[in-house]
mmCIF file of the C-alpha atoms, coordinates in Angstrom:
data_MODEL
# 
_entry.id   MODEL 
# 
loop_
_atom_site.group_PDB 
_atom_site.id 
_atom_site.type_symbol 
_atom_site.label_atom_id 
_atom_site.label_alt_id 
_atom_site.label_comp_id 
_atom_site.label_asym_id 
_atom_site.label_entity_id 
_atom_site.label_seq_id 
_atom_site.pdbx_PDB_ins_code 
_atom_site.Cartn_x 
_atom_site.Cartn_y 
_atom_site.Cartn_z 
_atom_site.occupancy 
_atom_site.B_iso_or_equiv 
_atom_site.pdbx_formal_charge 
_atom_site.auth_seq_id 
_atom_site.auth_comp_id 
_atom_site.auth_asym_id 
_atom_site.auth_atom_id 
_atom_site.pdbx_PDB_model_num 
ATOM 1   C CA . MET A 1 1   ? 9.060   -5.092  14.467  1.00 0.00 ? 1   MET A CA 1 
ATOM 2   C CA . SER A 1 2   ? 7.026   -7.926  13.000  1.00 0.00 ? 2   SER A CA 1 
ATOM 3   C CA . TYR A 1 3   ? 7.541   -6.974  9.328   1.00 0.00 ? 3   TYR A CA 1 
ATOM 4   C CA . ALA A 1 4   ? 10.521  -5.968  7.184   1.00 0.00 ? 4   ALA A CA 1 
ATOM 5   C CA . GLY A 1 5   ? 10.322  -2.248  7.916   1.00 0.00 ? 5   GLY A CA 1 
ATOM 6   C CA . ASP A 1 6   ? 8.989   1.173   7.042   1.00 0.00 ? 6   ASP A CA 1 
ATOM 7   C CA . VAL A 1 7   ? 9.903   2.906   3.785   1.00 0.00 ? 7   VAL A CA 1 
ATOM 8   C CA . THR A 1 8   ? 9.010   6.254   2.272   1.00 0.00 ? 8   THR A CA 1 
ATOM 9   C CA . PRO A 1 9   ? 6.918   6.508   -0.881  1.00 0.00 ? 9   PRO A CA 1 
ATOM 10  C CA . SER A 1 10  ? 9.997   7.583   -2.873  1.00 0.00 ? 10  SER A CA 1 
ATOM 11  C CA . GLU A 1 11  ? 12.009  4.625   -1.546  1.00 0.00 ? 11  GLU A CA 1 
ATOM 12  C CA . THR A 1 12  ? 9.097   2.371   -2.477  1.00 0.00 ? 12  THR A CA 1 
ATOM 13  C CA . TYR A 1 13  ? 8.962   3.657   -6.036  1.00 0.00 ? 13  TYR A CA 1 
ATOM 14  C CA . ALA A 1 14  ? 12.727  3.201   -6.413  1.00 0.00 ? 14  ALA A CA 1 
ATOM 15  C CA . ALA A 1 15  ? 12.490  -0.360  -5.062  1.00 0.00 ? 15  ALA A CA 1 
ATOM 16  C CA . LEU A 1 16  ? 9.639   -1.179  -7.443  1.00 0.00 ? 16  LEU A CA 1 
ATOM 17  C CA . GLN A 1 17  ? 11.747  0.168   -10.292 1.00 0.00 ? 17  GLN A CA 1 
ATOM 18  C CA . ALA A 1 18  ? 14.869  -1.769  -9.266  1.00 0.00 ? 18  ALA A CA 1 
ATOM 19  C CA . ASP A 1 19  ? 13.310  -5.165  -8.497  1.00 0.00 ? 19  ASP A CA 1 
ATOM 20  C CA . GLY A 1 20  ? 11.080  -6.914  -11.022 1.00 0.00 ? 20  GLY A CA 1 
ATOM 21  C CA . ARG A 1 21  ? 9.641   -9.114  -8.269  1.00 0.00 ? 21  ARG A CA 1 
ATOM 22  C CA . ALA A 1 22  ? 8.602   -6.197  -6.044  1.00 0.00 ? 22  ALA A CA 1 
ATOM 23  C CA . VAL A 1 23  ? 4.898   -5.445  -5.857  1.00 0.00 ? 23  VAL A CA 1 
ATOM 24  C CA . LEU A 1 24  ? 2.818   -2.538  -4.527  1.00 0.00 ? 24  LEU A CA 1 
ATOM 25  C CA . VAL A 1 25  ? -0.396  -3.433  -2.695  1.00 0.00 ? 25  VAL A CA 1 
ATOM 26  C CA . ASP A 1 26  ? -2.922  -0.677  -1.955  1.00 0.00 ? 26  ASP A CA 1 
ATOM 27  C CA . VAL A 1 27  ? -4.986  -1.819  1.040   1.00 0.00 ? 27  VAL A CA 1 
ATOM 28  C CA . ARG A 1 28  ? -7.434  1.099   1.153   1.00 0.00 ? 28  ARG A CA 1 
ATOM 29  C CA . THR A 1 29  ? -11.130 0.641   0.439   1.00 0.00 ? 29  THR A CA 1 
ATOM 30  C CA . GLU A 1 30  ? -12.823 0.432   -2.926  1.00 0.00 ? 30  GLU A CA 1 
ATOM 31  C CA . ALA A 1 31  ? -14.368 3.850   -2.217  1.00 0.00 ? 31  ALA A CA 1 
ATOM 32  C CA . GLU A 1 32  ? -10.930 5.380   -1.627  1.00 0.00 ? 32  GLU A CA 1 
ATOM 33  C CA . TRP A 1 33  ? -9.591  3.888   -4.856  1.00 0.00 ? 33  TRP A CA 1 
ATOM 34  C CA . ALA A 1 34  ? -12.565 5.245   -6.794  1.00 0.00 ? 34  ALA A CA 1 
ATOM 35  C CA . TYR A 1 35  ? -12.808 8.723   -5.271  1.00 0.00 ? 35  TYR A CA 1 
ATOM 36  C CA . VAL A 1 36  ? -9.262  9.567   -4.146  1.00 0.00 ? 36  VAL A CA 1 
ATOM 37  C CA . GLY A 1 37  ? -7.152  7.748   -6.751  1.00 0.00 ? 37  GLY A CA 1 
ATOM 38  C CA . THR A 1 38  ? -4.501  5.047   -6.846  1.00 0.00 ? 38  THR A CA 1 
ATOM 39  C CA . PRO A 1 39  ? -0.741  4.890   -7.324  1.00 0.00 ? 39  PRO A CA 1 
ATOM 40  C CA . ASP A 1 40  ? 0.165   4.419   -10.979 1.00 0.00 ? 40  ASP A CA 1 
ATOM 41  C CA . VAL A 1 41  ? 3.121   2.093   -11.468 1.00 0.00 ? 41  VAL A CA 1 
ATOM 42  C CA . SER A 1 42  ? 2.296   1.306   -15.101 1.00 0.00 ? 42  SER A CA 1 
ATOM 43  C CA . GLY A 1 43  ? 5.380   3.266   -16.162 1.00 0.00 ? 43  GLY A CA 1 
ATOM 44  C CA . LEU A 1 44  ? 7.405   0.553   -14.421 1.00 0.00 ? 44  LEU A CA 1 
ATOM 45  C CA . GLY A 1 45  ? 5.545   -2.181  -16.305 1.00 0.00 ? 45  GLY A CA 1 
ATOM 46  C CA . LYS A 1 46  ? 3.585   -3.097  -13.173 1.00 0.00 ? 46  LYS A CA 1 
ATOM 47  C CA . GLU A 1 47  ? 0.089   -2.830  -11.795 1.00 0.00 ? 47  GLU A CA 1 
ATOM 48  C CA . THR A 1 48  ? -0.874  -1.815  -8.296  1.00 0.00 ? 48  THR A CA 1 
ATOM 49  C CA . VAL A 1 49  ? -2.600  -4.718  -6.544  1.00 0.00 ? 49  VAL A CA 1 
ATOM 50  C CA . LEU A 1 50  ? -5.843  -3.598  -4.885  1.00 0.00 ? 50  LEU A CA 1 
ATOM 51  C CA . VAL A 1 51  ? -6.938  -5.626  -1.839  1.00 0.00 ? 51  VAL A CA 1 
ATOM 52  C CA . GLU A 1 52  ? -8.967  -4.034  0.956   1.00 0.00 ? 52  GLU A CA 1 
ATOM 53  C CA . TRP A 1 53  ? -7.640  -4.435  4.496   1.00 0.00 ? 53  TRP A CA 1 
ATOM 54  C CA . GLN A 1 54  ? -10.965 -3.233  5.887   1.00 0.00 ? 54  GLN A CA 1 
ATOM 55  C CA . ARG A 1 55  ? -14.324 -3.425  4.172   1.00 0.00 ? 55  ARG A CA 1 
ATOM 56  C CA . TYR A 1 56  ? -16.322 -0.372  3.189   1.00 0.00 ? 56  TYR A CA 1 
ATOM 57  C CA . PRO A 1 57  ? -18.694 0.886   4.536   1.00 0.00 ? 57  PRO A CA 1 
ATOM 58  C CA . ASP A 1 58  ? -18.731 -1.072  7.824   1.00 0.00 ? 58  ASP A CA 1 
ATOM 59  C CA . GLY A 1 59  ? -14.967 -0.928  8.465   1.00 0.00 ? 59  GLY A CA 1 
ATOM 60  C CA . ARG A 1 60  ? -14.738 -4.615  9.318   1.00 0.00 ? 60  ARG A CA 1 
ATOM 61  C CA . ARG A 1 61  ? -11.437 -6.332  8.742   1.00 0.00 ? 61  ARG A CA 1 
ATOM 62  C CA . ASN A 1 62  ? -11.275 -8.282  5.500   1.00 0.00 ? 62  ASN A CA 1 
ATOM 63  C CA . VAL A 1 63  ? -10.835 -11.826 6.823   1.00 0.00 ? 63  VAL A CA 1 
ATOM 64  C CA . GLN A 1 64  ? -9.966  -13.019 3.305   1.00 0.00 ? 64  GLN A CA 1 
ATOM 65  C CA . PHE A 1 65  ? -7.084  -10.566 2.967   1.00 0.00 ? 65  PHE A CA 1 
ATOM 66  C CA . ILE A 1 66  ? -4.239  -13.106 2.749   1.00 0.00 ? 66  ILE A CA 1 
ATOM 67  C CA . GLU A 1 67  ? -6.244  -15.384 0.457   1.00 0.00 ? 67  GLU A CA 1 
ATOM 68  C CA . GLN A 1 68  ? -7.024  -12.446 -1.828  1.00 0.00 ? 68  GLN A CA 1 
ATOM 69  C CA . LEU A 1 69  ? -3.359  -11.429 -1.910  1.00 0.00 ? 69  LEU A CA 1 
ATOM 70  C CA . ARG A 1 70  ? -2.426  -14.909 -3.037  1.00 0.00 ? 70  ARG A CA 1 
ATOM 71  C CA . GLU A 1 71  ? -5.252  -14.952 -5.611  1.00 0.00 ? 71  GLU A CA 1 
ATOM 72  C CA . ALA A 1 72  ? -3.849  -11.685 -6.987  1.00 0.00 ? 72  ALA A CA 1 
ATOM 73  C CA . GLY A 1 73  ? -0.474  -13.389 -7.479  1.00 0.00 ? 73  GLY A CA 1 
ATOM 74  C CA . VAL A 1 74  ? 1.304   -11.847 -4.484  1.00 0.00 ? 74  VAL A CA 1 
ATOM 75  C CA . GLN A 1 75  ? 3.726   -14.498 -3.260  1.00 0.00 ? 75  GLN A CA 1 
ATOM 76  C CA . GLY A 1 76  ? 7.512   -14.246 -3.267  1.00 0.00 ? 76  GLY A CA 1 
ATOM 77  C CA . GLY A 1 77  ? 9.532   -11.083 -3.420  1.00 0.00 ? 77  GLY A CA 1 
ATOM 78  C CA . PRO A 1 78  ? 9.251   -7.748  -1.671  1.00 0.00 ? 78  PRO A CA 1 
ATOM 79  C CA . ILE A 1 79  ? 5.728   -6.487  -0.985  1.00 0.00 ? 79  ILE A CA 1 
ATOM 80  C CA . TYR A 1 80  ? 5.093   -2.807  -0.311  1.00 0.00 ? 80  TYR A CA 1 
ATOM 81  C CA . PHE A 1 81  ? 1.791   -2.081  1.452   1.00 0.00 ? 81  PHE A CA 1 
ATOM 82  C CA . LEU A 1 82  ? 0.191   1.354   1.154   1.00 0.00 ? 82  LEU A CA 1 
ATOM 83  C CA . CYS A 1 83  ? -2.967  2.854   2.689   1.00 0.00 ? 83  CYS A CA 1 
ATOM 84  C CA . ARG A 1 84  ? -4.115  6.446   3.270   1.00 0.00 ? 84  ARG A CA 1 
ATOM 85  C CA . SER A 1 85  ? -1.628  7.347   6.005   1.00 0.00 ? 85  SER A CA 1 
ATOM 86  C CA . GLY A 1 86  ? 0.495   4.298   6.849   1.00 0.00 ? 86  GLY A CA 1 
ATOM 87  C CA . VAL A 1 87  ? -1.602  2.721   9.608   1.00 0.00 ? 87  VAL A CA 1 
ATOM 88  C CA . ARG A 1 88  ? -3.663  0.014   7.887   1.00 0.00 ? 88  ARG A CA 1 
ATOM 89  C CA . SER A 1 89  ? -0.688  -0.822  5.687   1.00 0.00 ? 89  SER A CA 1 
ATOM 90  C CA . ARG A 1 90  ? 1.411   -1.569  8.775   1.00 0.00 ? 90  ARG A CA 1 
ATOM 91  C CA . TYR A 1 91  ? -1.189  -4.092  9.917   1.00 0.00 ? 91  TYR A CA 1 
ATOM 92  C CA . ALA A 1 92  ? -1.250  -5.570  6.414   1.00 0.00 ? 92  ALA A CA 1 
ATOM 93  C CA . ALA A 1 93  ? 2.553   -5.915  6.405   1.00 0.00 ? 93  ALA A CA 1 
ATOM 94  C CA . GLU A 1 94  ? 2.393   -7.664  9.773   1.00 0.00 ? 94  GLU A CA 1 
ATOM 95  C CA . ALA A 1 95  ? -0.316  -10.061 8.551   1.00 0.00 ? 95  ALA A CA 1 
ATOM 96  C CA . ALA A 1 96  ? 1.580   -10.850 5.346   1.00 0.00 ? 96  ALA A CA 1 
ATOM 97  C CA . THR A 1 97  ? 4.755   -11.539 7.285   1.00 0.00 ? 97  THR A CA 1 
ATOM 98  C CA . ALA A 1 98  ? 2.880   -13.835 9.686   1.00 0.00 ? 98  ALA A CA 1 
ATOM 99  C CA . ALA A 1 99  ? 1.479   -15.699 6.652   1.00 0.00 ? 99  ALA A CA 1 
ATOM 100 C CA . GLY A 1 100 ? 4.959   -16.226 5.229   1.00 0.00 ? 100 GLY A CA 1 
ATOM 101 C CA . LEU A 1 101 ? 4.687   -13.629 2.455   1.00 0.00 ? 101 LEU A CA 1 
ATOM 102 C CA . GLY A 1 102 ? 7.278   -11.025 1.764   1.00 0.00 ? 102 GLY A CA 1 
ATOM 103 C CA . PRO A 1 103 ? 9.508   -9.472  2.880   1.00 0.00 ? 103 PRO A CA 1 
ATOM 104 C CA . ALA A 1 104 ? 6.654   -7.067  3.641   1.00 0.00 ? 104 ALA A CA 1 
ATOM 105 C CA . TYR A 1 105 ? 7.130   -3.321  4.012   1.00 0.00 ? 105 TYR A CA 1 
ATOM 106 C CA . ASN A 1 106 ? 4.896   -0.490  5.221   1.00 0.00 ? 106 ASN A CA 1 
ATOM 107 C CA . VAL A 1 107 ? 4.832   2.688   3.110   1.00 0.00 ? 107 VAL A CA 1 
ATOM 108 C CA . VAL A 1 108 ? 4.916   5.440   5.731   1.00 0.00 ? 108 VAL A CA 1 
ATOM 109 C CA . ASP A 1 109 ? 2.543   8.354   5.220   1.00 0.00 ? 109 ASP A CA 1 
ATOM 110 C CA . GLY A 1 110 ? 0.648   6.241   2.670   1.00 0.00 ? 110 GLY A CA 1 
ATOM 111 C CA . PHE A 1 111 ? -1.079  7.712   -0.350  1.00 0.00 ? 111 PHE A CA 1 
ATOM 112 C CA . GLU A 1 112 ? -2.400  10.962  1.125   1.00 0.00 ? 112 GLU A CA 1 
ATOM 113 C CA . GLY A 1 113 ? -0.008  11.672  3.999   1.00 0.00 ? 113 GLY A CA 1 
ATOM 114 C CA . GLN A 1 114 ? -0.559  13.017  7.483   1.00 0.00 ? 114 GLN A CA 1 
ATOM 115 C CA . LEU A 1 115 ? -2.796  15.866  8.615   1.00 0.00 ? 115 LEU A CA 1 
ATOM 116 C CA . ASP A 1 116 ? -1.562  19.454  8.502   1.00 0.00 ? 116 ASP A CA 1 
ATOM 117 C CA . ALA A 1 117 ? -2.440  22.183  11.025  1.00 0.00 ? 117 ALA A CA 1 
ATOM 118 C CA . ASP A 1 118 ? -5.820  22.660  9.305   1.00 0.00 ? 118 ASP A CA 1 
ATOM 119 C CA . ARG A 1 119 ? -6.495  18.894  9.485   1.00 0.00 ? 119 ARG A CA 1 
ATOM 120 C CA . HIS A 1 120 ? -6.104  18.436  5.721   1.00 0.00 ? 120 HIS A CA 1 
ATOM 121 C CA . ARG A 1 121 ? -4.102  15.513  4.407   1.00 0.00 ? 121 ARG A CA 1 
ATOM 122 C CA . GLY A 1 122 ? -1.038  16.091  2.292   1.00 0.00 ? 122 GLY A CA 1 
ATOM 123 C CA . VAL A 1 123 ? 1.948   16.186  4.647   1.00 0.00 ? 123 VAL A CA 1 
ATOM 124 C CA . GLY A 1 124 ? 4.083   13.487  3.092   1.00 0.00 ? 124 GLY A CA 1 
ATOM 125 C CA . GLY A 1 125 ? 2.624   10.560  1.217   1.00 0.00 ? 125 GLY A CA 1 
ATOM 126 C CA . TRP A 1 126 ? 2.682   9.251   -2.344  1.00 0.00 ? 126 TRP A CA 1 
ATOM 127 C CA . LYS A 1 127 ? 0.820   12.174  -3.898  1.00 0.00 ? 127 LYS A CA 1 
ATOM 128 C CA . ALA A 1 128 ? 2.811   14.862  -2.062  1.00 0.00 ? 128 ALA A CA 1 
ATOM 129 C CA . ALA A 1 129 ? 6.058   13.178  -3.173  1.00 0.00 ? 129 ALA A CA 1 
ATOM 130 C CA . GLY A 1 130 ? 5.013   13.817  -6.780  1.00 0.00 ? 130 GLY A CA 1 
ATOM 131 C CA . LEU A 1 131 ? 4.873   10.125  -7.636  1.00 0.00 ? 131 LEU A CA 1 
ATOM 132 C CA . PRO A 1 132 ? 2.566   8.961   -10.446 1.00 0.00 ? 132 PRO A CA 1 
ATOM 133 C CA . TRP A 1 133 ? -1.066  8.364   -9.611  1.00 0.00 ? 133 TRP A CA 1 
ATOM 134 C CA . THR A 1 134 ? -4.394  8.189   -11.357 1.00 0.00 ? 134 THR A CA 1 
ATOM 135 C CA . GLN A 1 135 ? -8.002  8.917   -10.483 1.00 0.00 ? 135 GLN A CA 1 
# 
């Protein structure tokens, strides 16, 4: 594994609560943030950092990702990366680790979770865990 590991949304929230240096980075697209919602960690005295891993609408990788993380103040301490389902966030955790940031973790099942039998999201994920979020 080329990053610190995979954690559940509930483990992530607990880690953010326990460690003042820990940060949550949502790597979904601007459209997802606007139309689906974002994790709300304001109750912990924190803000979710929003940096796209892939650009919308063309899906191209954001080549300025690491630079934008640093510009957002993400440097030392644990970094928890979250996307829709835990795929893009794994790539983001790998890239952050390679750039010397972290330790970097992937939030499994992401914000919306995996697909159910009807191909609807919501199996696992931040929202399904009942963690705070806003739209």
